[in-house]
PyMOL Python script that loads the backbone (N, CA, C, O; Angstrom):
from pymol import cmd

cmd.read_pdbstr("""\
ATOM      1  N   MET A   1    -102.476 -48.190 -63.027  1.00  0.00           N
ATOM      2  CA  MET A   1    -103.962 -48.300 -63.919  1.00  0.00           C
ATOM      3  C   MET A   1    -103.968 -46.894 -64.755  1.00  0.00           C
ATOM      4  O   MET A   1    -104.258 -46.854 -65.950  1.00  0.00           O
ATOM      5  N   ALA A   2    -103.587 -45.660 -63.922  1.00  0.00           N
ATOM      6  CA  ALA A   2    -103.673 -44.474 -64.794  1.00  0.00           C
ATOM      7  C   ALA A   2    -102.835 -44.266 -65.900  1.00  0.00           C
ATOM      8  O   ALA A   2    -103.381 -43.898 -66.940  1.00  0.00           O
ATOM      9  N   ARG A   3    -101.514 -44.441 -65.888  1.00  0.00           N
ATOM     10  CA  ARG A   3    -100.748 -44.427 -66.903  1.00  0.00           C
ATOM     11  C   ARG A   3    -101.085 -45.311 -67.852  1.00  0.00           C
ATOM     12  O   ARG A   3    -100.907 -44.918 -69.005  1.00  0.00           O
ATOM     13  N   THR A   4    -101.543 -46.448 -67.701  1.00  0.00           N
ATOM     14  CA  THR A   4    -102.264 -47.337 -68.777  1.00  0.00           C
ATOM     15  C   THR A   4    -103.482 -46.810 -69.537  1.00  0.00           C
ATOM     16  O   THR A   4    -103.731 -46.837 -70.742  1.00  0.00           O
ATOM     17  N   ALA A   5    -104.144 -46.343 -68.545  1.00  0.00           N
ATOM     18  CA  ALA A   5    -105.290 -45.209 -69.161  1.00  0.00           C
ATOM     19  C   ALA A   5    -105.149 -44.373 -70.221  1.00  0.00           C
ATOM     20  O   ALA A   5    -105.934 -44.215 -71.156  1.00  0.00           O
ATOM     21  N   LEU A   6    -103.989 -43.789 -70.002  1.00  0.00           N
ATOM     22  CA  LEU A   6    -103.353 -42.866 -71.025  1.00  0.00           C
ATOM     23  C   LEU A   6    -102.752 -43.411 -72.420  1.00  0.00           C
ATOM     24  O   LEU A   6    -102.390 -42.807 -73.430  1.00  0.00           O
ATOM     25  N   GLY A   7    -102.783 -44.785 -72.093  1.00  0.00           N
ATOM     26  CA  GLY A   7    -101.772 -45.319 -73.145  1.00  0.00           C
ATOM     27  C   GLY A   7    -100.227 -44.836 -72.941  1.00  0.00           C
ATOM     28  O   GLY A   7     -99.507 -44.716 -73.932  1.00  0.00           O
ATOM     29  N   TRP A   8     -99.738 -44.564 -71.633  1.00  0.00           N
ATOM     30  CA  TRP A   8     -98.287 -44.162 -71.707  1.00  0.00           C
ATOM     31  C   TRP A   8     -97.333 -45.394 -71.175  1.00  0.00           C
ATOM     32  O   TRP A   8     -97.769 -46.250 -70.406  1.00  0.00           O
ATOM     33  N   SER A   9     -96.249 -45.388 -71.572  1.00  0.00           N
ATOM     34  CA  SER A   9     -95.221 -46.044 -70.901  1.00  0.00           C
ATOM     35  C   SER A   9     -94.577 -45.426 -69.625  1.00  0.00           C
ATOM     36  O   SER A   9     -94.849 -44.312 -69.178  1.00  0.00           O
ATOM     37  N   ARG A  10     -93.866 -46.132 -69.210  1.00  0.00           N
ATOM     38  CA  ARG A  10     -93.244 -45.895 -67.988  1.00  0.00           C
ATOM     39  C   ARG A  10     -92.472 -44.602 -68.139  1.00  0.00           C
ATOM     40  O   ARG A  10     -92.563 -43.633 -67.385  1.00  0.00           O
ATOM     41  N   SER A  11     -91.641 -44.717 -69.287  1.00  0.00           N
ATOM     42  CA  SER A  11     -90.531 -43.755 -69.665  1.00  0.00           C
ATOM     43  C   SER A  11     -91.456 -42.034 -69.932  1.00  0.00           C
ATOM     44  O   SER A  11     -90.982 -40.932 -69.652  1.00  0.00           O
ATOM     45  N   GLU A  12     -92.989 -42.342 -70.603  1.00  0.00           N
ATOM     46  CA  GLU A  12     -93.413 -41.286 -70.968  1.00  0.00           C
ATOM     47  C   GLU A  12     -94.154 -40.601 -69.930  1.00  0.00           C
ATOM     48  O   GLU A  12     -94.495 -39.428 -70.084  1.00  0.00           O
ATOM     49  N   LEU A  13     -94.444 -41.304 -68.810  1.00  0.00           N
ATOM     50  CA  LEU A  13     -94.818 -40.870 -67.342  1.00  0.00           C
ATOM     51  C   LEU A  13     -93.841 -40.107 -66.871  1.00  0.00           C
ATOM     52  O   LEU A  13     -93.972 -38.910 -66.617  1.00  0.00           O
ATOM     53  N   ALA A  14     -92.668 -40.855 -66.711  1.00  0.00           N
ATOM     54  CA  ALA A  14     -91.454 -40.264 -66.147  1.00  0.00           C
ATOM     55  C   ALA A  14     -91.048 -38.774 -66.722  1.00  0.00           C
ATOM     56  O   ALA A  14     -90.653 -37.873 -65.982  1.00  0.00           O
ATOM     57  N   GLU A  15     -91.224 -38.627 -68.342  1.00  0.00           N
ATOM     58  CA  GLU A  15     -90.858 -37.663 -68.708  1.00  0.00           C
ATOM     59  C   GLU A  15     -91.795 -36.353 -68.310  1.00  0.00           C
ATOM     60  O   GLU A  15     -91.404 -35.214 -68.055  1.00  0.00           O
ATOM     61  N   ALA A  16     -93.172 -36.873 -68.335  1.00  0.00           N
ATOM     62  CA  ALA A  16     -94.150 -35.706 -67.969  1.00  0.00           C
ATOM     63  C   ALA A  16     -94.012 -35.374 -66.545  1.00  0.00           C
ATOM     64  O   ALA A  16     -94.369 -34.247 -66.201  1.00  0.00           O
ATOM     65  N   ALA A  17     -93.485 -36.295 -65.548  1.00  0.00           N
ATOM     66  CA  ALA A  17     -93.625 -35.832 -64.065  1.00  0.00           C
ATOM     67  C   ALA A  17     -92.038 -35.421 -63.864  1.00  0.00           C
ATOM     68  O   ALA A  17     -91.674 -34.994 -62.768  1.00  0.00           O
ATOM     69  N   ASN A  18     -91.116 -35.562 -64.942  1.00  0.00           N
ATOM     70  CA  ASN A  18     -89.790 -35.060 -64.545  1.00  0.00           C
ATOM     71  C   ASN A  18     -89.099 -35.586 -63.359  1.00  0.00           C
ATOM     72  O   ASN A  18     -88.451 -35.024 -62.476  1.00  0.00           O
ATOM     73  N   VAL A  19     -89.489 -37.139 -63.631  1.00  0.00           N
ATOM     74  CA  VAL A  19     -88.853 -38.145 -62.506  1.00  0.00           C
ATOM     75  C   VAL A  19     -87.722 -39.076 -63.443  1.00  0.00           C
ATOM     76  O   VAL A  19     -87.297 -38.758 -64.554  1.00  0.00           O
ATOM     77  N   ALA A  20     -87.466 -39.971 -62.876  1.00  0.00           N
ATOM     78  CA  ALA A  20     -86.580 -40.935 -63.456  1.00  0.00           C
ATOM     79  C   ALA A  20     -87.435 -42.268 -63.639  1.00  0.00           C
ATOM     80  O   ALA A  20     -88.166 -42.627 -62.717  1.00  0.00           O
ATOM     81  N   GLU A  21     -87.361 -42.927 -64.689  1.00  0.00           N
ATOM     82  CA  GLU A  21     -87.936 -44.067 -65.331  1.00  0.00           C
ATOM     83  C   GLU A  21     -87.963 -45.139 -64.158  1.00  0.00           C
ATOM     84  O   GLU A  21     -88.938 -45.867 -63.976  1.00  0.00           O
ATOM     85  N   ARG A  22     -86.839 -45.179 -63.393  1.00  0.00           N
ATOM     86  CA  ARG A  22     -86.806 -45.936 -62.451  1.00  0.00           C
ATOM     87  C   ARG A  22     -87.383 -46.052 -60.992  1.00  0.00           C
ATOM     88  O   ARG A  22     -87.505 -47.047 -60.278  1.00  0.00           O
ATOM     89  N   THR A  23     -87.797 -44.334 -60.699  1.00  0.00           N
ATOM     90  CA  THR A  23     -88.679 -43.858 -59.977  1.00  0.00           C
ATOM     91  C   THR A  23     -90.205 -44.557 -60.196  1.00  0.00           C
ATOM     92  O   THR A  23     -90.724 -45.260 -59.329  1.00  0.00           O
ATOM     93  N   VAL A  24     -90.800 -44.268 -61.423  1.00  0.00           N
ATOM     94  CA  VAL A  24     -91.980 -44.658 -61.932  1.00  0.00           C
ATOM     95  C   VAL A  24     -91.733 -46.347 -61.491  1.00  0.00           C
ATOM     96  O   VAL A  24     -92.469 -46.737 -60.584  1.00  0.00           O
ATOM     97  N   SER A  25     -90.969 -47.139 -61.943  1.00  0.00           N
ATOM     98  CA  SER A  25     -91.144 -48.682 -61.620  1.00  0.00           C
ATOM     99  C   SER A  25     -91.112 -48.737 -60.040  1.00  0.00           C
ATOM    100  O   SER A  25     -91.914 -49.579 -59.635  1.00  0.00           O
ATOM    101  N   ARG A  26     -90.506 -48.169 -59.145  1.00  0.00           N
ATOM    102  CA  ARG A  26     -90.549 -48.268 -57.398  1.00  0.00           C
ATOM    103  C   ARG A  26     -91.925 -47.889 -57.302  1.00  0.00           C
ATOM    104  O   ARG A  26     -92.616 -48.528 -56.509  1.00  0.00           O
ATOM    105  N   PHE A  27     -92.493 -46.890 -58.020  1.00  0.00           N
ATOM    106  CA  PHE A  27     -93.805 -46.110 -57.379  1.00  0.00           C
ATOM    107  C   PHE A  27     -94.794 -47.443 -57.802  1.00  0.00           C
ATOM    108  O   PHE A  27     -95.525 -47.881 -56.914  1.00  0.00           O
ATOM    109  N   GLU A  28     -94.820 -48.008 -58.977  1.00  0.00           N
ATOM    110  CA  GLU A  28     -95.878 -49.009 -59.480  1.00  0.00           C
ATOM    111  C   GLU A  28     -95.487 -50.440 -58.878  1.00  0.00           C
ATOM    112  O   GLU A  28     -96.268 -51.374 -59.058  1.00  0.00           O
ATOM    113  N   ASP A  29     -94.370 -50.623 -58.212  1.00  0.00           N
ATOM    114  CA  ASP A  29     -93.994 -51.795 -57.745  1.00  0.00           C
ATOM    115  C   ASP A  29     -94.365 -51.443 -55.946  1.00  0.00           C
ATOM    116  O   ASP A  29     -93.920 -52.305 -55.188  1.00  0.00           O
ATOM    117  N   ASP A  30     -94.776 -50.807 -55.581  1.00  0.00           N
ATOM    118  CA  ASP A  30     -95.184 -50.471 -54.247  1.00  0.00           C
ATOM    119  C   ASP A  30     -93.830 -50.095 -52.978  1.00  0.00           C
ATOM    120  O   ASP A  30     -93.829 -50.074 -51.748  1.00  0.00           O
ATOM    121  N   GLU A  31     -92.970 -49.885 -53.839  1.00  0.00           N
ATOM    122  CA  GLU A  31     -91.873 -49.429 -53.156  1.00  0.00           C
ATOM    123  C   GLU A  31     -91.801 -48.267 -52.859  1.00  0.00           C
ATOM    124  O   GLU A  31     -92.371 -47.525 -53.659  1.00  0.00           O
ATOM    125  N   THR A  32     -91.166 -47.634 -51.745  1.00  0.00           N
ATOM    126  CA  THR A  32     -90.920 -46.367 -51.204  1.00  0.00           C
ATOM    127  C   THR A  32     -90.479 -45.170 -52.248  1.00  0.00           C
ATOM    128  O   THR A  32     -89.356 -45.220 -52.750  1.00  0.00           O
ATOM    129  N   VAL A  33     -91.158 -44.362 -52.488  1.00  0.00           N
ATOM    130  CA  VAL A  33     -90.568 -43.244 -53.073  1.00  0.00           C
ATOM    131  C   VAL A  33     -91.227 -41.690 -52.366  1.00  0.00           C
ATOM    132  O   VAL A  33     -92.289 -41.601 -51.750  1.00  0.00           O
ATOM    133  N   ALA A  34     -90.561 -40.913 -52.571  1.00  0.00           N
ATOM    134  CA  ALA A  34     -90.774 -39.517 -51.713  1.00  0.00           C
ATOM    135  C   ALA A  34     -92.203 -39.001 -52.049  1.00  0.00           C
ATOM    136  O   ALA A  34     -92.864 -39.189 -53.070  1.00  0.00           O
ATOM    137  N   SER A  35     -92.490 -38.337 -50.981  1.00  0.00           N
ATOM    138  CA  SER A  35     -94.069 -37.701 -51.366  1.00  0.00           C
ATOM    139  C   SER A  35     -93.994 -36.728 -52.429  1.00  0.00           C
ATOM    140  O   SER A  35     -94.869 -36.715 -53.295  1.00  0.00           O
ATOM    141  N   GLU A  36     -93.003 -35.886 -52.446  1.00  0.00           N
ATOM    142  CA  GLU A  36     -92.960 -35.285 -53.588  1.00  0.00           C
ATOM    143  C   GLU A  36     -92.914 -35.748 -55.011  1.00  0.00           C
ATOM    144  O   GLU A  36     -93.225 -35.078 -55.996  1.00  0.00           O
ATOM    145  N   THR A  37     -92.467 -37.033 -54.986  1.00  0.00           N
ATOM    146  CA  THR A  37     -92.542 -37.959 -55.988  1.00  0.00           C
ATOM    147  C   THR A  37     -94.155 -38.194 -56.720  1.00  0.00           C
ATOM    148  O   THR A  37     -94.612 -38.145 -57.862  1.00  0.00           O
ATOM    149  N   VAL A  38     -94.628 -38.441 -55.494  1.00  0.00           N
ATOM    150  CA  VAL A  38     -96.244 -38.775 -55.671  1.00  0.00           C
ATOM    151  C   VAL A  38     -96.819 -37.846 -56.271  1.00  0.00           C
ATOM    152  O   VAL A  38     -97.548 -37.982 -57.253  1.00  0.00           O
ATOM    153  N   LYS A  39     -96.488 -36.663 -55.637  1.00  0.00           N
ATOM    154  CA  LYS A  39     -97.329 -35.563 -56.255  1.00  0.00           C
ATOM    155  C   LYS A  39     -97.001 -34.974 -57.650  1.00  0.00           C
ATOM    156  O   LYS A  39     -97.761 -34.400 -58.430  1.00  0.00           O
ATOM    157  N   ALA A  40     -95.526 -35.293 -57.785  1.00  0.00           N
ATOM    158  CA  ALA A  40     -95.426 -34.602 -59.156  1.00  0.00           C
ATOM    159  C   ALA A  40     -95.965 -36.237 -60.190  1.00  0.00           C
ATOM    160  O   ALA A  40     -96.258 -35.963 -61.354  1.00  0.00           O
ATOM    161  N   LEU A  41     -96.049 -37.315 -59.924  1.00  0.00           N
ATOM    162  CA  LEU A  41     -96.846 -38.236 -60.870  1.00  0.00           C
ATOM    163  C   LEU A  41     -98.187 -38.079 -61.124  1.00  0.00           C
ATOM    164  O   LEU A  41     -98.742 -38.220 -62.214  1.00  0.00           O
ATOM    165  N   ARG A  42     -98.842 -37.686 -59.732  1.00  0.00           N
ATOM    166  CA  ARG A  42    -100.266 -37.496 -59.761  1.00  0.00           C
ATOM    167  C   ARG A  42    -100.478 -36.004 -60.638  1.00  0.00           C
ATOM    168  O   ARG A  42    -101.401 -35.868 -61.442  1.00  0.00           O
ATOM    169  N   ALA A  43     -99.651 -35.114 -60.398  1.00  0.00           N
ATOM    170  CA  ALA A  43    -100.031 -33.720 -61.376  1.00  0.00           C
ATOM    171  C   ALA A  43     -99.840 -34.159 -62.836  1.00  0.00           C
ATOM    172  O   ALA A  43    -100.644 -33.853 -63.716  1.00  0.00           O
ATOM    173  N   ALA A  44     -98.758 -34.876 -63.044  1.00  0.00           N
ATOM    174  CA  ALA A  44     -98.689 -35.336 -64.663  1.00  0.00           C
ATOM    175  C   ALA A  44    -100.025 -36.047 -65.274  1.00  0.00           C
ATOM    176  O   ALA A  44    -100.582 -35.661 -66.302  1.00  0.00           O
ATOM    177  N   LEU A  45    -100.402 -37.034 -64.557  1.00  0.00           N
ATOM    178  CA  LEU A  45    -101.642 -37.649 -64.793  1.00  0.00           C
ATOM    179  C   LEU A  45    -102.803 -36.884 -64.926  1.00  0.00           C
ATOM    180  O   LEU A  45    -103.433 -37.046 -65.971  1.00  0.00           O
ATOM    181  N   GLU A  46    -103.431 -35.713 -63.721  1.00  0.00           N
ATOM    182  CA  GLU A  46    -104.190 -34.882 -63.779  1.00  0.00           C
ATOM    183  C   GLU A  46    -103.880 -33.987 -64.866  1.00  0.00           C
ATOM    184  O   GLU A  46    -104.896 -33.375 -65.196  1.00  0.00           O
ATOM    185  N   ARG A  47    -103.038 -33.727 -65.435  1.00  0.00           N
ATOM    186  CA  ARG A  47    -102.851 -32.699 -66.223  1.00  0.00           C
ATOM    187  C   ARG A  47    -103.696 -33.215 -67.715  1.00  0.00           C
ATOM    188  O   ARG A  47    -104.392 -32.499 -68.435  1.00  0.00           O
ATOM    189  N   GLU A  48    -103.394 -34.621 -67.889  1.00  0.00           N
ATOM    190  CA  GLU A  48    -103.764 -35.317 -69.136  1.00  0.00           C
ATOM    191  C   GLU A  48    -105.364 -35.626 -68.851  1.00  0.00           C
ATOM    192  O   GLU A  48    -106.005 -36.288 -69.667  1.00  0.00           O
ATOM    193  N   GLY A  49    -105.943 -35.131 -67.698  1.00  0.00           N
ATOM    194  CA  GLY A  49    -107.373 -35.510 -67.515  1.00  0.00           C
ATOM    195  C   GLY A  49    -107.845 -36.851 -66.730  1.00  0.00           C
ATOM    196  O   GLY A  49    -108.999 -37.267 -66.625  1.00  0.00           O
ATOM    197  N   VAL A  50    -106.981 -37.263 -66.349  1.00  0.00           N
ATOM    198  CA  VAL A  50    -107.107 -38.711 -65.299  1.00  0.00           C
ATOM    199  C   VAL A  50    -107.613 -38.204 -64.085  1.00  0.00           C
ATOM    200  O   VAL A  50    -106.920 -37.325 -63.574  1.00  0.00           O
ATOM    201  N   ASP A  51    -108.772 -38.571 -63.416  1.00  0.00           N
ATOM    202  CA  ASP A  51    -109.278 -38.450 -62.350  1.00  0.00           C
ATOM    203  C   ASP A  51    -109.072 -39.729 -61.372  1.00  0.00           C
ATOM    204  O   ASP A  51    -109.564 -40.836 -61.590  1.00  0.00           O
ATOM    205  N   LEU A  52    -108.239 -39.383 -60.227  1.00  0.00           N
ATOM    206  CA  LEU A  52    -107.993 -40.488 -59.509  1.00  0.00           C
ATOM    207  C   LEU A  52    -108.836 -40.345 -58.051  1.00  0.00           C
ATOM    208  O   LEU A  52    -108.812 -39.410 -57.251  1.00  0.00           O
ATOM    209  N   ILE A  53    -109.558 -41.558 -58.001  1.00  0.00           N
ATOM    210  CA  ILE A  53    -110.723 -41.738 -57.042  1.00  0.00           C
ATOM    211  C   ILE A  53    -110.090 -41.824 -55.579  1.00  0.00           C
ATOM    212  O   ILE A  53    -109.402 -42.826 -55.386  1.00  0.00           O
ATOM    213  N   GLU A  54    -110.215 -40.944 -54.543  1.00  0.00           N
ATOM    214  CA  GLU A  54    -109.746 -41.075 -53.194  1.00  0.00           C
ATOM    215  C   GLU A  54    -110.522 -41.535 -52.331  1.00  0.00           C
ATOM    216  O   GLU A  54    -110.009 -41.793 -51.242  1.00  0.00           O
ATOM    217  N   SER A  55    -111.749 -41.751 -52.476  1.00  0.00           N
ATOM    218  CA  SER A  55    -112.678 -42.112 -51.224  1.00  0.00           C
ATOM    219  C   SER A  55    -113.954 -43.168 -52.025  1.00  0.00           C
ATOM    220  O   SER A  55    -114.102 -43.418 -53.221  1.00  0.00           O
ATOM    221  N   GLY A  56    -114.648 -43.568 -50.978  1.00  0.00           N
ATOM    222  CA  GLY A  56    -116.008 -44.323 -51.185  1.00  0.00           C
ATOM    223  C   GLY A  56    -115.680 -45.704 -52.229  1.00  0.00           C
ATOM    224  O   GLY A  56    -114.516 -45.945 -52.549  1.00  0.00           O
ATOM    225  N   THR A  57    -116.496 -46.319 -52.574  1.00  0.00           N
ATOM    226  CA  THR A  57    -116.514 -47.851 -53.029  1.00  0.00           C
ATOM    227  C   THR A  57    -115.414 -48.146 -53.979  1.00  0.00           C
ATOM    228  O   THR A  57    -114.788 -49.198 -54.099  1.00  0.00           O
ATOM    229  N   TYR A  58    -115.286 -47.011 -54.646  1.00  0.00           N
ATOM    230  CA  TYR A  58    -114.166 -47.170 -55.930  1.00  0.00           C
ATOM    231  C   TYR A  58    -112.775 -46.761 -55.648  1.00  0.00           C
ATOM    232  O   TYR A  58    -111.971 -46.635 -56.571  1.00  0.00           O
ATOM    233  N   ARG A  59    -112.448 -46.544 -54.400  1.00  0.00           N
ATOM    234  CA  ARG A  59    -111.057 -45.680 -53.877  1.00  0.00           C
ATOM    235  C   ARG A  59    -110.086 -46.480 -54.743  1.00  0.00           C
ATOM    236  O   ARG A  59    -110.174 -47.687 -54.971  1.00  0.00           O
ATOM    237  N   GLY A  60    -109.153 -45.649 -55.192  1.00  0.00           N
ATOM    238  CA  GLY A  60    -107.853 -46.429 -55.455  1.00  0.00           C
ATOM    239  C   GLY A  60    -108.020 -46.587 -57.220  1.00  0.00           C
ATOM    240  O   GLY A  60    -107.150 -46.962 -58.006  1.00  0.00           O
ATOM    241  N   GLY A  61    -109.424 -46.171 -57.523  1.00  0.00           N
ATOM    242  CA  GLY A  61    -109.604 -46.366 -58.850  1.00  0.00           C
ATOM    243  C   GLY A  61    -109.034 -45.144 -59.890  1.00  0.00           C
ATOM    244  O   GLY A  61    -108.351 -44.188 -59.522  1.00  0.00           O
ATOM    245  N   VAL A  62    -109.453 -45.396 -61.180  1.00  0.00           N
ATOM    246  CA  VAL A  62    -109.121 -44.105 -62.100  1.00  0.00           C
ATOM    247  C   VAL A  62    -110.197 -44.061 -63.057  1.00  0.00           C
ATOM    248  O   VAL A  62    -110.837 -45.003 -63.524  1.00  0.00           O
ATOM    249  N   VAL A  63    -110.289 -42.939 -63.258  1.00  0.00           N
ATOM    250  CA  VAL A  63    -111.320 -42.296 -64.388  1.00  0.00           C
ATOM    251  C   VAL A  63    -110.383 -41.761 -65.450  1.00  0.00           C
ATOM    252  O   VAL A  63    -109.618 -40.825 -65.217  1.00  0.00           O
ATOM    253  N   PRO A  64    -110.484 -42.586 -67.027  1.00  0.00           N
ATOM    254  CA  PRO A  64    -109.793 -42.050 -67.743  1.00  0.00           C
ATOM    255  C   PRO A  64    -109.999 -40.600 -68.390  1.00  0.00           C
ATOM    256  O   PRO A  64    -111.118 -40.098 -68.286  1.00  0.00           O
ATOM    257  N   PRO A  65    -109.233 -40.071 -68.890  1.00  0.00           N
ATOM    258  CA  PRO A  65    -109.622 -38.844 -69.527  1.00  0.00           C
ATOM    259  C   PRO A  65    -111.053 -39.099 -70.435  1.00  0.00           C
ATOM    260  O   PRO A  65    -111.329 -40.237 -70.816  1.00  0.00           O
ATOM    261  N   MET A  66    -111.778 -38.137 -70.690  1.00  0.00           N
ATOM    262  CA  MET A  66    -113.018 -38.244 -71.752  1.00  0.00           C
ATOM    263  C   MET A  66    -112.928 -38.727 -73.078  1.00  0.00           C
ATOM    264  O   MET A  66    -113.818 -39.434 -73.551  1.00  0.00           O
ATOM    265  N   GLU A  67    -111.808 -38.362 -73.786  1.00  0.00           N
ATOM    266  CA  GLU A  67    -111.785 -38.833 -75.133  1.00  0.00           C
ATOM    267  C   GLU A  67    -111.325 -40.484 -75.137  1.00  0.00           C
ATOM    268  O   GLU A  67    -111.464 -41.230 -76.106  1.00  0.00           O
ATOM    269  N   GLY A  68    -110.753 -40.862 -73.831  1.00  0.00           N
ATOM    270  CA  GLY A  68    -110.583 -42.297 -73.647  1.00  0.00           C
ATOM    271  C   GLY A  68    -111.969 -42.990 -73.379  1.00  0.00           C
ATOM    272  O   GLY A  68    -111.889 -44.157 -73.763  1.00  0.00           O
ATOM    273  N   ARG A  69    -113.035 -42.745 -72.935  1.00  0.00           N
ATOM    274  CA  ARG A  69    -114.013 -43.319 -72.808  1.00  0.00           C
ATOM    275  C   ARG A  69    -115.186 -43.794 -74.003  1.00  0.00           C
ATOM    276  O   ARG A  69    -116.193 -44.416 -73.666  1.00  0.00           O
TER     277      ARG A  69
END
""", "prot")
cmd.dss("prot")
cmd.show_as("cartoon", "prot")
cmd.util.cbc("prot")
cmd.orient("prot")
């Protein structure tokens, strides 16, 4: 959802996070990836202004960057 909020392809997220595109695919398909990979993906998204909702009613949701709203 966060990647889509930015209008990014899997390859664009992979490049921004410095991981392989296949790794992004595995993550999005709920396959196991290293915790360091998750941190890299999250950091790449947050650098672009995406807020990830970690608790409450909307836990797991995404707040897109301001210019996207």
